[in-house]
CHARMM-style PDB file with segment names, atoms N, HN, CA, C and O in Angstrom:
ATOM      1  N   MET     1      18.407  72.125  51.270  1.00  0.00      PROA
ATOM      2  CA  MET     1      19.791  72.135  50.868  1.00  0.00      PROA
ATOM      3  C   MET     1      20.283  71.212  49.990  1.00  0.00      PROA
ATOM      4  O   MET     1      20.422  71.225  48.767  1.00  0.00      PROA
ATOM      5  N   PHE     2      20.615  70.096  51.172  1.00  0.00      PROA
ATOM      6  HN  PHE     2      20.502  70.086  52.165  1.00  0.00      PROA
ATOM      7  CA  PHE     2      20.987  69.097  50.854  1.00  0.00      PROA
ATOM      8  C   PHE     2      20.704  68.171  49.427  1.00  0.00      PROA
ATOM      9  O   PHE     2      21.529  67.647  48.679  1.00  0.00      PROA
ATOM     10  N   TYR     3      19.394  68.183  49.366  1.00  0.00      PROA
ATOM     11  HN  TYR     3      18.723  68.609  49.974  1.00  0.00      PROA
ATOM     12  CA  TYR     3      18.659  67.503  48.116  1.00  0.00      PROA
ATOM     13  C   TYR     3      19.433  68.409  46.612  1.00  0.00      PROA
ATOM     14  O   TYR     3      19.690  67.807  45.570  1.00  0.00      PROA
ATOM     15  N   LYS     4      19.674  69.767  46.792  1.00  0.00      PROA
ATOM     16  HN  LYS     4      19.465  70.256  47.638  1.00  0.00      PROA
ATOM     17  CA  LYS     4      19.682  70.198  45.811  1.00  0.00      PROA
ATOM     18  C   LYS     4      21.244  70.099  45.457  1.00  0.00      PROA
ATOM     19  O   LYS     4      21.589  70.607  44.391  1.00  0.00      PROA
ATOM     20  N   ARG     5      22.050  69.592  46.123  1.00  0.00      PROA
ATOM     21  HN  ARG     5      21.769  69.179  46.989  1.00  0.00      PROA
ATOM     22  CA  ARG     5      23.399  69.080  45.467  1.00  0.00      PROA
ATOM     23  C   ARG     5      23.361  67.874  44.937  1.00  0.00      PROA
ATOM     24  O   ARG     5      24.360  67.474  44.338  1.00  0.00      PROA
ATOM     25  N   PHE     6      22.249  67.082  45.044  1.00  0.00      PROA
ATOM     26  HN  PHE     6      21.438  67.407  45.531  1.00  0.00      PROA
ATOM     27  CA  PHE     6      21.760  65.717  44.114  1.00  0.00      PROA
ATOM     28  C   PHE     6      20.681  65.956  43.358  1.00  0.00      PROA
ATOM     29  O   PHE     6      20.174  64.964  42.835  1.00  0.00      PROA
ATOM     30  N   GLU     7      20.211  66.953  43.165  1.00  0.00      PROA
ATOM     31  HN  GLU     7      20.622  67.760  43.590  1.00  0.00      PROA
ATOM     32  CA  GLU     7      18.923  66.806  42.534  1.00  0.00      PROA
ATOM     33  C   GLU     7      18.935  66.623  41.285  1.00  0.00      PROA
ATOM     34  O   GLU     7      17.827  66.295  40.860  1.00  0.00      PROA
ATOM     35  N   ALA     8      19.853  66.712  40.398  1.00  0.00      PROA
ATOM     36  HN  ALA     8      20.753  66.979  40.743  1.00  0.00      PROA
ATOM     37  CA  ALA     8      19.570  66.079  38.860  1.00  0.00      PROA
ATOM     38  C   ALA     8      19.404  64.549  38.974  1.00  0.00      PROA
ATOM     39  O   ALA     8      18.725  63.998  38.107  1.00  0.00      PROA
ATOM     40  N   LYS     9      20.075  63.649  40.168  1.00  0.00      PROA
ATOM     41  HN  LYS     9      20.626  64.097  40.872  1.00  0.00      PROA
ATOM     42  CA  LYS     9      19.836  62.325  39.957  1.00  0.00      PROA
ATOM     43  C   LYS     9      18.337  61.863  40.899  1.00  0.00      PROA
ATOM     44  O   LYS     9      18.020  60.731  41.262  1.00  0.00      PROA
ATOM     45  N   ARG    10      17.615  63.135  41.115  1.00  0.00      PROA
ATOM     46  HN  ARG    10      17.873  64.055  40.819  1.00  0.00      PROA
ATOM     47  CA  ARG    10      16.414  62.356  42.004  1.00  0.00      PROA
ATOM     48  C   ARG    10      16.473  61.679  43.190  1.00  0.00      PROA
ATOM     49  O   ARG    10      15.504  60.979  43.486  1.00  0.00      PROA
ATOM     50  N   PRO    11      17.547  61.750  44.040  1.00  0.00      PROA
ATOM     51  CA  PRO    11      17.837  60.966  45.061  1.00  0.00      PROA
ATOM     52  C   PRO    11      16.587  60.844  46.214  1.00  0.00      PROA
ATOM     53  O   PRO    11      15.721  61.688  46.446  1.00  0.00      PROA
ATOM     54  N   VAL    12      16.766  59.607  46.816  1.00  0.00      PROA
ATOM     55  HN  VAL    12      17.469  58.921  46.627  1.00  0.00      PROA
ATOM     56  CA  VAL    12      15.656  59.274  47.816  1.00  0.00      PROA
ATOM     57  C   VAL    12      16.565  59.413  49.291  1.00  0.00      PROA
ATOM     58  O   VAL    12      17.598  58.776  49.496  1.00  0.00      PROA
ATOM     59  N   MET    13      15.911  60.440  50.320  1.00  0.00      PROA
ATOM     60  HN  MET    13      15.071  60.958  50.154  1.00  0.00      PROA
ATOM     61  CA  MET    13      16.371  61.101  51.100  1.00  0.00      PROA
ATOM     62  C   MET    13      16.148  59.809  52.131  1.00  0.00      PROA
ATOM     63  O   MET    13      15.176  59.060  52.228  1.00  0.00      PROA
ATOM     64  N   LEU    14      17.515  59.827  52.925  1.00  0.00      PROA
ATOM     65  HN  LEU    14      18.305  60.436  52.846  1.00  0.00      PROA
ATOM     66  CA  LEU    14      17.211  59.027  54.708  1.00  0.00      PROA
ATOM     67  C   LEU    14      17.301  60.218  55.615  1.00  0.00      PROA
ATOM     68  O   LEU    14      18.181  61.062  55.444  1.00  0.00      PROA
ATOM     69  N   LEU    15      16.573  60.291  56.401  1.00  0.00      PROA
ATOM     70  HN  LEU    15      15.858  59.606  56.540  1.00  0.00      PROA
ATOM     71  CA  LEU    15      16.688  60.547  58.037  1.00  0.00      PROA
ATOM     72  C   LEU    15      16.904  59.412  58.954  1.00  0.00      PROA
ATOM     73  O   LEU    15      16.016  58.599  59.211  1.00  0.00      PROA
ATOM     74  N   ASP    16      18.230  59.364  59.499  1.00  0.00      PROA
ATOM     75  HN  ASP    16      18.951  60.025  59.290  1.00  0.00      PROA
ATOM     76  CA  ASP    16      18.542  58.214  60.304  1.00  0.00      PROA
ATOM     77  C   ASP    16      18.361  58.674  61.544  1.00  0.00      PROA
ATOM     78  O   ASP    16      19.268  59.422  61.911  1.00  0.00      PROA
ATOM     79  N   LEU    17      17.283  58.441  62.520  1.00  0.00      PROA
ATOM     80  HN  LEU    17      16.547  57.834  62.222  1.00  0.00      PROA
ATOM     81  CA  LEU    17      17.045  59.291  63.632  1.00  0.00      PROA
ATOM     82  C   LEU    17      18.182  58.834  64.880  1.00  0.00      PROA
ATOM     83  O   LEU    17      18.530  59.592  65.785  1.00  0.00      PROA
ATOM     84  N   PRO    18      18.631  57.517  64.707  1.00  0.00      PROA
ATOM     85  CA  PRO    18      19.462  57.263  66.012  1.00  0.00      PROA
ATOM     86  C   PRO    18      21.132  58.349  65.624  1.00  0.00      PROA
ATOM     87  O   PRO    18      21.746  58.887  66.546  1.00  0.00      PROA
ATOM     88  N   SER    19      21.509  58.444  64.389  1.00  0.00      PROA
ATOM     89  HN  SER    19      21.010  58.007  63.640  1.00  0.00      PROA
ATOM     90  CA  SER    19      22.706  58.719  63.803  1.00  0.00      PROA
ATOM     91  C   SER    19      22.421  60.456  63.849  1.00  0.00      PROA
ATOM     92  O   SER    19      23.362  61.119  64.286  1.00  0.00      PROA
ATOM     93  N   ALA    20      21.353  61.096  63.482  1.00  0.00      PROA
ATOM     94  HN  ALA    20      20.589  60.557  63.127  1.00  0.00      PROA
ATOM     95  CA  ALA    20      20.805  62.080  63.228  1.00  0.00      PROA
ATOM     96  C   ALA    20      21.703  62.631  62.072  1.00  0.00      PROA
ATOM     97  O   ALA    20      22.389  63.652  62.025  1.00  0.00      PROA
ATOM     98  N   ARG    21      21.506  61.725  61.231  1.00  0.00      PROA
ATOM     99  HN  ARG    21      20.948  60.895  61.269  1.00  0.00      PROA
ATOM    100  CA  ARG    21      22.376  61.964  59.849  1.00  0.00      PROA
ATOM    101  C   ARG    21      21.581  62.119  58.759  1.00  0.00      PROA
ATOM    102  O   ARG    21      20.616  61.366  58.891  1.00  0.00      PROA
ATOM    103  N   ILE    22      21.527  62.702  57.800  1.00  0.00      PROA
ATOM    104  HN  ILE    22      22.311  63.313  57.693  1.00  0.00      PROA
ATOM    105  CA  ILE    22      20.817  62.779  56.048  1.00  0.00      PROA
ATOM    106  C   ILE    22      21.287  62.319  55.152  1.00  0.00      PROA
ATOM    107  O   ILE    22      22.269  62.870  54.655  1.00  0.00      PROA
ATOM    108  N   TYR    23      20.899  61.438  54.744  1.00  0.00      PROA
ATOM    109  HN  TYR    23      20.101  60.990  55.147  1.00  0.00      PROA
ATOM    110  CA  TYR    23      21.629  60.682  53.498  1.00  0.00      PROA
ATOM    111  C   TYR    23      20.942  60.898  52.353  1.00  0.00      PROA
ATOM    112  O   TYR    23      19.724  61.074  52.341  1.00  0.00      PROA
ATOM    113  N   ALA    24      21.697  60.900  51.294  1.00  0.00      PROA
ATOM    114  HN  ALA    24      22.686  60.757  51.303  1.00  0.00      PROA
ATOM    115  CA  ALA    24      20.941  61.079  49.747  1.00  0.00      PROA
ATOM    116  C   ALA    24      21.159  59.808  48.990  1.00  0.00      PROA
ATOM    117  O   ALA    24      22.248  59.952  48.434  1.00  0.00      PROA
ATOM    118  N   TYR    25      20.734  58.799  48.734  1.00  0.00      PROA
ATOM    119  HN  TYR    25      19.849  58.683  49.186  1.00  0.00      PROA
ATOM    120  CA  TYR    25      20.493  57.541  47.805  1.00  0.00      PROA
ATOM    121  C   TYR    25      20.091  57.656  46.351  1.00  0.00      PROA
ATOM    122  O   TYR    25      19.032  58.165  45.985  1.00  0.00      PROA
ATOM    123  N   PRO    26      21.056  57.121  45.506  1.00  0.00      PROA
ATOM    124  CA  PRO    26      19.678  56.862  44.510  1.00  0.00      PROA
ATOM    125  C   PRO    26      19.190  56.025  44.595  1.00  0.00      PROA
ATOM    126  O   PRO    26      19.459  55.056  45.304  1.00  0.00      PROA
ATOM    127  N   TYR    27      18.286  56.193  43.845  1.00  0.00      PROA
ATOM    128  HN  TYR    27      18.067  56.980  43.269  1.00  0.00      PROA
ATOM    129  CA  TYR    27      16.937  55.331  43.713  1.00  0.00      PROA
ATOM    130  C   TYR    27      17.234  54.289  43.299  1.00  0.00      PROA
ATOM    131  O   TYR    27      16.959  53.705  44.347  1.00  0.00      PROA
ATOM    132  N   GLU    28      17.653  53.311  42.503  1.00  0.00      PROA
ATOM    133  HN  GLU    28      17.877  53.786  41.652  1.00  0.00      PROA
ATOM    134  CA  GLU    28      18.252  51.564  42.450  1.00  0.00      PROA
ATOM    135  C   GLU    28      18.738  51.379  43.562  1.00  0.00      PROA
ATOM    136  O   GLU    28      18.241  50.492  44.256  1.00  0.00      PROA
ATOM    137  N   GLN    29      19.708  52.056  44.004  1.00  0.00      PROA
ATOM    138  HN  GLN    29      20.112  52.777  43.441  1.00  0.00      PROA
ATOM    139  CA  GLN    29      20.561  51.576  45.032  1.00  0.00      PROA
ATOM    140  C   GLN    29      19.554  51.541  46.439  1.00  0.00      PROA
ATOM    141  O   GLN    29      19.637  50.505  47.099  1.00  0.00      PROA
ATOM    142  N   PHE    30      18.796  52.397  46.837  1.00  0.00      PROA
ATOM    143  HN  PHE    30      18.729  53.238  46.300  1.00  0.00      PROA
ATOM    144  CA  PHE    30      18.367  52.500  47.908  1.00  0.00      PROA
ATOM    145  C   PHE    30      17.037  51.134  47.805  1.00  0.00      PROA
ATOM    146  O   PHE    30      16.604  50.428  48.717  1.00  0.00      PROA
ATOM    147  N   LYS    31      16.739  51.148  46.619  1.00  0.00      PROA
ATOM    148  HN  LYS    31      17.090  51.721  45.878  1.00  0.00      PROA
ATOM    149  CA  LYS    31      15.251  49.922  46.307  1.00  0.00      PROA
ATOM    150  C   LYS    31      15.772  48.863  46.368  1.00  0.00      PROA
ATOM    151  O   LYS    31      15.010  48.020  46.841  1.00  0.00      PROA
ATOM    152  N   ALA    32      17.040  48.374  46.025  1.00  0.00      PROA
ATOM    153  HN  ALA    32      17.660  49.059  45.640  1.00  0.00      PROA
ATOM    154  CA  ALA    32      17.656  47.311  46.150  1.00  0.00      PROA
ATOM    155  C   ALA    32      17.848  46.640  47.570  1.00  0.00      PROA
ATOM    156  O   ALA    32      17.892  45.413  47.661  1.00  0.00      PROA
ATOM    157  N   GLU    33      17.958  47.427  48.631  1.00  0.00      PROA
ATOM    158  HN  GLU    33      17.923  48.424  48.556  1.00  0.00      PROA
ATOM    159  CA  GLU    33      18.354  47.056  49.718  1.00  0.00      PROA
ATOM    160  C   GLU    33      17.035  47.220  50.786  1.00  0.00      PROA
ATOM    161  O   GLU    33      17.093  47.281  52.014  1.00  0.00      PROA
ATOM    162  N   LEU    34      15.788  47.273  49.885  1.00  0.00      PROA
ATOM    163  HN  LEU    34      15.742  47.223  48.887  1.00  0.00      PROA
ATOM    164  CA  LEU    34      14.728  47.108  50.959  1.00  0.00      PROA
ATOM    165  C   LEU    34      13.865  45.888  50.492  1.00  0.00      PROA
ATOM    166  O   LEU    34      14.083  45.462  49.357  1.00  0.00      PROA
ATOM    167  N   SER    35      12.868  45.262  51.291  1.00  0.00      PROA
ATOM    168  HN  SER    35      12.691  45.608  52.212  1.00  0.00      PROA
ATOM    169  CA  SER    35      12.193  44.333  50.981  1.00  0.00      PROA
ATOM    170  C   SER    35      11.180  44.506  49.893  1.00  0.00      PROA
ATOM    171  O   SER    35      10.901  45.619  49.448  1.00  0.00      PROA
ATOM    172  N   GLU    36      10.525  43.183  49.384  1.00  0.00      PROA
ATOM    173  HN  GLU    36      10.751  42.279  49.746  1.00  0.00      PROA
ATOM    174  CA  GLU    36      10.109  43.368  48.159  1.00  0.00      PROA
ATOM    175  C   GLU    36       8.357  44.212  48.522  1.00  0.00      PROA
ATOM    176  O   GLU    36       7.770  44.844  47.644  1.00  0.00      PROA
ATOM    177  N   ARG    37       8.040  44.108  49.320  1.00  0.00      PROA
ATOM    178  HN  ARG    37       8.517  43.594  50.033  1.00  0.00      PROA
ATOM    179  CA  ARG    37       6.941  44.851  49.970  1.00  0.00      PROA
ATOM    180  C   ARG    37       7.442  46.545  49.759  1.00  0.00      PROA
ATOM    181  O   ARG    37       7.009  47.341  48.925  1.00  0.00      PROA
ATOM    182  N   SER    38       8.422  46.755  50.743  1.00  0.00      PROA
ATOM    183  HN  SER    38       8.773  46.108  51.420  1.00  0.00      PROA
ATOM    184  CA  SER    38       9.099  48.015  50.628  1.00  0.00      PROA
ATOM    185  C   SER    38       9.318  48.810  49.101  1.00  0.00      PROA
ATOM    186  O   SER    38       8.972  49.913  48.677  1.00  0.00      PROA
ATOM    187  N   GLN    39      10.103  47.609  48.493  1.00  0.00      PROA
ATOM    188  HN  GLN    39      10.383  46.713  48.837  1.00  0.00      PROA
ATOM    189  CA  GLN    39      10.391  48.393  47.221  1.00  0.00      PROA
ATOM    190  C   GLN    39       8.896  48.805  46.369  1.00  0.00      PROA
ATOM    191  O   GLN    39       8.892  49.813  45.663  1.00  0.00      PROA
ATOM    192  N   VAL    40       7.681  47.970  46.496  1.00  0.00      PROA
ATOM    193  HN  VAL    40       7.684  47.152  47.070  1.00  0.00      PROA
ATOM    194  CA  VAL    40       6.535  48.463  45.750  1.00  0.00      PROA
ATOM    195  C   VAL    40       6.096  49.803  46.132  1.00  0.00      PROA
ATOM    196  O   VAL    40       5.539  50.631  45.411  1.00  0.00      PROA
ATOM    197  N   MET    41       6.524  49.937  47.754  1.00  0.00      PROA
ATOM    198  HN  MET    41       6.976  49.264  48.340  1.00  0.00      PROA
ATOM    199  CA  MET    41       5.841  51.283  48.017  1.00  0.00      PROA
ATOM    200  C   MET    41       6.501  52.292  47.853  1.00  0.00      PROA
ATOM    201  O   MET    41       5.899  53.362  47.945  1.00  0.00      PROA
ATOM    202  N   LEU    42       8.051  52.304  47.538  1.00  0.00      PROA
ATOM    203  HN  LEU    42       8.540  51.435  47.464  1.00  0.00      PROA
ATOM    204  CA  LEU    42       8.919  52.902  47.218  1.00  0.00      PROA
ATOM    205  C   LEU    42       8.583  53.246  45.643  1.00  0.00      PROA
ATOM    206  O   LEU    42       8.581  54.445  45.364  1.00  0.00      PROA
ATOM    207  N   THR    43       8.331  52.411  44.702  1.00  0.00      PROA
ATOM    208  HN  THR    43       8.333  51.437  44.930  1.00  0.00      PROA
ATOM    209  CA  THR    43       8.383  52.569  43.359  1.00  0.00      PROA
ATOM    210  C   THR    43       6.972  53.747  43.324  1.00  0.00      PROA
ATOM    211  O   THR    43       7.046  54.758  42.626  1.00  0.00      PROA
ATOM    212  N   ALA    44       5.841  53.465  44.095  1.00  0.00      PROA
ATOM    213  HN  ALA    44       5.781  52.643  44.663  1.00  0.00      PROA
ATOM    214  CA  ALA    44       4.844  54.058  43.880  1.00  0.00      PROA
ATOM    215  C   ALA    44       5.049  55.451  44.901  1.00  0.00      PROA
ATOM    216  O   ALA    44       4.264  56.394  44.805  1.00  0.00      PROA
ATOM    217  N   ASP    45       5.849  55.459  45.588  1.00  0.00      PROA
ATOM    218  HN  ASP    45       6.487  54.693  45.666  1.00  0.00      PROA
ATOM    219  CA  ASP    45       5.907  57.058  46.118  1.00  0.00      PROA
ATOM    220  C   ASP    45       7.002  57.752  45.359  1.00  0.00      PROA
ATOM    221  O   ASP    45       7.191  58.966  45.427  1.00  0.00      PROA
ATOM    222  N   HSD    46       7.600  57.056  44.749  1.00  0.00      PROA
ATOM    223  HN  HSD    46       7.446  56.069  44.694  1.00  0.00      PROA
ATOM    224  CA  HSD    46       8.807  58.073  43.572  1.00  0.00      PROA
ATOM    225  C   HSD    46       8.154  58.515  42.414  1.00  0.00      PROA
ATOM    226  O   HSD    46       8.445  59.511  41.753  1.00  0.00      PROA
ATOM    227  N   GLU    47       7.136  57.609  42.185  1.00  0.00      PROA
ATOM    228  HN  GLU    47       6.899  56.800  42.722  1.00  0.00      PROA
ATOM    229  CA  GLU    47       6.171  57.985  40.801  1.00  0.00      PROA
ATOM    230  C   GLU    47       5.688  59.159  40.871  1.00  0.00      PROA
ATOM    231  O   GLU    47       5.697  60.043  40.015  1.00  0.00      PROA
ATOM    232  N   LYS    48       5.065  59.159  42.388  1.00  0.00      PROA
ATOM    233  HN  LYS    48       5.057  58.440  43.083  1.00  0.00      PROA
ATOM    234  CA  LYS    48       4.241  60.155  43.187  1.00  0.00      PROA
ATOM    235  C   LYS    48       5.132  61.672  43.127  1.00  0.00      PROA
ATOM    236  O   LYS    48       4.711  62.737  42.675  1.00  0.00      PROA
ATOM    237  N   ALA    49       6.309  61.433  43.653  1.00  0.00      PROA
ATOM    238  HN  ALA    49       6.651  60.568  44.021  1.00  0.00      PROA
ATOM    239  CA  ALA    49       7.040  62.503  44.152  1.00  0.00      PROA
ATOM    240  C   ALA    49       7.689  63.358  42.711  1.00  0.00      PROA
ATOM    241  O   ALA    49       8.078  64.520  42.591  1.00  0.00      PROA
ATOM    242  N   ILE    50       7.607  62.251  41.747  1.00  0.00      PROA
ATOM    243  HN  ILE    50       7.291  61.307  41.845  1.00  0.00      PROA
ATOM    244  CA  ILE    50       8.242  62.738  40.113  1.00  0.00      PROA
ATOM    245  C   ILE    50       7.090  63.844  39.820  1.00  0.00      PROA
ATOM    246  O   ILE    50       7.271  65.051  39.655  1.00  0.00      PROA
ATOM    247  N   ALA    51       5.752  63.072  39.796  1.00  0.00      PROA
ATOM    248  HN  ALA    51       5.605  62.092  39.930  1.00  0.00      PROA
ATOM    249  CA  ALA    51       4.625  63.819  39.381  1.00  0.00      PROA
ATOM    250  C   ALA    51       4.203  64.733  39.695  1.00  0.00      PROA
ATOM    251  O   ALA    51       3.442  65.389  38.984  1.00  0.00      PROA
ATOM    252  N   ARG    52       4.613  65.109  41.021  1.00  0.00      PROA
ATOM    253  HN  ARG    52       5.230  64.576  41.599  1.00  0.00      PROA
ATOM    254  CA  ARG    52       4.192  66.275  41.765  1.00  0.00      PROA
ATOM    255  C   ARG    52       5.348  66.974  41.896  1.00  0.00      PROA
ATOM    256  O   ARG    52       5.219  68.003  42.559  1.00  0.00      PROA
ATOM    257  N   ASP    53       6.388  66.761  41.497  1.00  0.00      PROA
ATOM    258  HN  ASP    53       6.492  65.925  40.958  1.00  0.00      PROA
ATOM    259  CA  ASP    53       7.851  67.464  41.909  1.00  0.00      PROA
ATOM    260  C   ASP    53       8.011  68.084  43.212  1.00  0.00      PROA
ATOM    261  O   ASP    53       8.334  69.210  43.590  1.00  0.00      PROA
ATOM    262  N   LYS    54       7.612  66.761  43.904  1.00  0.00      PROA
ATOM    263  HN  LYS    54       7.349  65.847  43.597  1.00  0.00      PROA
ATOM    264  CA  LYS    54       8.103  66.308  45.463  1.00  0.00      PROA
ATOM    265  C   LYS    54       9.430  65.781  45.633  1.00  0.00      PROA
ATOM    266  O   LYS    54      10.135  65.501  44.664  1.00  0.00      PROA
ATOM    267  N   ILE    55       9.800  65.634  46.831  1.00  0.00      PROA
ATOM    268  HN  ILE    55       9.227  65.861  47.618  1.00  0.00      PROA
ATOM    269  CA  ILE    55      10.989  65.152  47.468  1.00  0.00      PROA
ATOM    270  C   ILE    55      10.540  63.879  48.378  1.00  0.00      PROA
ATOM    271  O   ILE    55       9.604  64.077  49.152  1.00  0.00      PROA
ATOM    272  N   ILE    56      11.021  62.832  48.350  1.00  0.00      PROA
ATOM    273  HN  ILE    56      11.781  62.671  47.721  1.00  0.00      PROA
ATOM    274  CA  ILE    56      10.719  61.449  49.088  1.00  0.00      PROA
ATOM    275  C   ILE    56      11.829  61.529  50.125  1.00  0.00      PROA
ATOM    276  O   ILE    56      13.021  61.692  49.863  1.00  0.00      PROA
ATOM    277  N   VAL    57      11.247  61.382  51.434  1.00  0.00      PROA
ATOM    278  HN  VAL    57      10.279  61.249  51.646  1.00  0.00      PROA
ATOM    279  CA  VAL    57      12.204  61.602  52.766  1.00  0.00      PROA
ATOM    280  C   VAL    57      11.786  60.172  53.467  1.00  0.00      PROA
ATOM    281  O   VAL    57      10.610  59.949  53.757  1.00  0.00      PROA
ATOM    282  N   PHE    58      12.738  59.307  53.695  1.00  0.00      PROA
ATOM    283  HN  PHE    58      13.693  59.487  53.460  1.00  0.00      PROA
ATOM    284  CA  PHE    58      12.589  58.194  54.581  1.00  0.00      PROA
ATOM    285  C   PHE    58      12.957  58.426  55.598  1.00  0.00      PROA
ATOM    286  O   PHE    58      13.992  59.093  55.576  1.00  0.00      PROA
ATOM    287  N   VAL    59      12.467  58.105  56.889  1.00  0.00      PROA
ATOM    288  HN  VAL    59      11.627  57.564  56.907  1.00  0.00      PROA
ATOM    289  CA  VAL    59      12.888  58.274  58.393  1.00  0.00      PROA
ATOM    290  C   VAL    59      12.879  56.766  58.735  1.00  0.00      PROA
ATOM    291  O   VAL    59      11.976  55.953  58.543  1.00  0.00      PROA
ATOM    292  N   ARG    60      14.247  56.564  59.355  1.00  0.00      PROA
ATOM    293  HN  ARG    60      14.981  57.225  59.511  1.00  0.00      PROA
ATOM    294  CA  ARG    60      14.636  55.238  60.054  1.00  0.00      PROA
ATOM    295  C   ARG    60      14.939  55.085  61.241  1.00  0.00      PROA
ATOM    296  O   ARG    60      16.008  55.493  61.695  1.00  0.00      PROA
ATOM    297  N   ASP    61      13.940  54.397  62.022  1.00  0.00      PROA
ATOM    298  HN  ASP    61      13.072  54.066  61.654  1.00  0.00      PROA
ATOM    299  CA  ASP    61      14.374  54.570  63.267  1.00  0.00      PROA
ATOM    300  C   ASP    61      14.776  52.850  63.687  1.00  0.00      PROA
ATOM    301  O   ASP    61      14.045  51.902  63.399  1.00  0.00      PROA
ATOM    302  N   ASN    62      15.970  52.751  64.348  1.00  0.00      PROA
ATOM    303  HN  ASN    62      16.564  53.521  64.581  1.00  0.00      PROA
ATOM    304  CA  ASN    62      16.460  51.627  64.033  1.00  0.00      PROA
ATOM    305  C   ASN    62      16.014  50.433  65.230  1.00  0.00      PROA
ATOM    306  O   ASN    62      15.989  49.207  65.122  1.00  0.00      PROA
ATOM    307  N   GLU    63      15.640  51.420  66.534  1.00  0.00      PROA
ATOM    308  HN  GLU    63      15.661  52.416  66.622  1.00  0.00      PROA
ATOM    309  CA  GLU    63      14.857  50.864  67.793  1.00  0.00      PROA
ATOM    310  C   GLU    63      13.788  50.531  67.734  1.00  0.00      PROA
ATOM    311  O   GLU    63      13.476  49.532  68.382  1.00  0.00      PROA
ATOM    312  N   THR    64      12.805  51.205  66.957  1.00  0.00      PROA
ATOM    313  HN  THR    64      13.059  52.016  66.431  1.00  0.00      PROA
ATOM    314  CA  THR    64      11.556  50.610  66.649  1.00  0.00      PROA
ATOM    315  C   THR    64      11.594  49.634  65.239  1.00  0.00      PROA
ATOM    316  O   THR    64      10.621  48.918  65.006  1.00  0.00      PROA
ATOM    317  N   ARG    65      12.529  49.643  64.504  1.00  0.00      PROA
ATOM    318  HN  ARG    65      13.320  50.225  64.694  1.00  0.00      PROA
ATOM    319  CA  ARG    65      12.601  48.923  63.570  1.00  0.00      PROA
ATOM    320  C   ARG    65      11.613  49.603  62.419  1.00  0.00      PROA
ATOM    321  O   ARG    65      11.284  48.870  61.486  1.00  0.00      PROA
ATOM    322  N   ARG    66      11.225  50.692  62.435  1.00  0.00      PROA
ATOM    323  HN  ARG    66      11.492  51.288  63.192  1.00  0.00      PROA
ATOM    324  CA  ARG    66      10.628  51.404  61.663  1.00  0.00      PROA
ATOM    325  C   ARG    66      11.139  52.250  60.514  1.00  0.00      PROA
ATOM    326  O   ARG    66      11.972  53.126  60.747  1.00  0.00      PROA
ATOM    327  N   LEU    67      10.616  52.003  59.088  1.00  0.00      PROA
ATOM    328  HN  LEU    67       9.940  51.291  58.898  1.00  0.00      PROA
ATOM    329  CA  LEU    67      11.083  52.926  57.926  1.00  0.00      PROA
ATOM    330  C   LEU    67       9.554  53.468  57.234  1.00  0.00      PROA
ATOM    331  O   LEU    67       8.642  52.821  56.719  1.00  0.00      PROA
ATOM    332  N   THR    68       9.719  54.878  57.463  1.00  0.00      PROA
ATOM    333  HN  THR    68      10.460  55.403  57.881  1.00  0.00      PROA
ATOM    334  CA  THR    68       8.499  55.323  57.248  1.00  0.00      PROA
ATOM    335  C   THR    68       8.616  56.272  55.977  1.00  0.00      PROA
ATOM    336  O   THR    68       9.728  56.793  56.060  1.00  0.00      PROA
ATOM    337  N   SER    69       7.987  56.711  54.880  1.00  0.00      PROA
ATOM    338  HN  SER    69       7.083  56.288  54.813  1.00  0.00      PROA
ATOM    339  CA  SER    69       8.311  57.458  54.038  1.00  0.00      PROA
ATOM    340  C   SER    69       7.432  58.720  53.773  1.00  0.00      PROA
ATOM    341  O   SER    69       6.311  58.710  54.281  1.00  0.00      PROA
ATOM    342  N   MET    70       7.818  59.838  53.017  1.00  0.00      PROA
ATOM    343  HN  MET    70       8.729  59.846  52.605  1.00  0.00      PROA
ATOM    344  CA  MET    70       6.785  61.073  53.424  1.00  0.00      PROA
ATOM    345  C   MET    70       7.045  61.861  52.043  1.00  0.00      PROA
ATOM    346  O   MET    70       8.181  61.733  51.586  1.00  0.00      PROA
ATOM    347  N   LEU    71       6.202  62.602  51.372  1.00  0.00      PROA
ATOM    348  HN  LEU    71       5.279  62.706  51.743  1.00  0.00      PROA
ATOM    349  CA  LEU    71       6.716  63.315  50.557  1.00  0.00      PROA
ATOM    350  C   LEU    71       6.709  64.730  50.947  1.00  0.00      PROA
ATOM    351  O   LEU    71       5.744  65.060  51.637  1.00  0.00      PROA
ATOM    352  N   PHE    72       7.601  65.679  50.648  1.00  0.00      PROA
ATOM    353  HN  PHE    72       8.385  65.411  50.087  1.00  0.00      PROA
ATOM    354  CA  PHE    72       7.724  66.841  50.903  1.00  0.00      PROA
ATOM    355  C   PHE    72       7.605  67.912  49.451  1.00  0.00      PROA
ATOM    356  O   PHE    72       7.975  67.557  48.331  1.00  0.00      PROA
ATOM    357  N   ASP    73       7.032  69.214  49.765  1.00  0.00      PROA
ATOM    358  HN  ASP    73       6.732  69.503  50.674  1.00  0.00      PROA
ATOM    359  CA  ASP    73       7.248  69.787  48.854  1.00  0.00      PROA
ATOM    360  C   ASP    73       9.119  70.350  48.171  1.00  0.00      PROA
ATOM    361  O   ASP    73      10.072  70.281  48.948  1.00  0.00      PROA
ATOM    362  N   TYR    74       9.286  70.780  46.912  1.00  0.00      PROA
ATOM    363  HN  TYR    74       8.512  70.836  46.281  1.00  0.00      PROA
ATOM    364  CA  TYR    74      10.121  70.615  47.009  1.00  0.00      PROA
ATOM    365  C   TYR    74      10.929  71.986  47.174  1.00  0.00      PROA
ATOM    366  O   TYR    74      12.071  72.271  47.533  1.00  0.00      PROA
ATOM    367  N   GLU    75       9.865  72.668  46.769  1.00  0.00      PROA
ATOM    368  HN  GLU    75       8.936  72.437  46.477  1.00  0.00      PROA
ATOM    369  CA  GLU    75      10.341  74.416  47.183  1.00  0.00      PROA
ATOM    370  C   GLU    75      10.131  74.717  48.537  1.00  0.00      PROA
ATOM    371  OT1 GLU    75      10.399  75.838  48.969  1.00  0.00      PROA
TER     372      GLU     75
END
């Protein structure tokens, strides 16, 4: 439901575990904040998501310093 509010911009969704909040970021802004390695992974995931009509969701856990991406069906 939250994704649909920003659907036209194809945002990157971020689930922040410590705060239990969901954020929608513009692709370029989110990418700029990542390491070079993570940028390459985001680009590949973003292209897959667009081609397969999926949503990218990142899950961030600051305690373990992990950022993991997943693709979900749009509908």
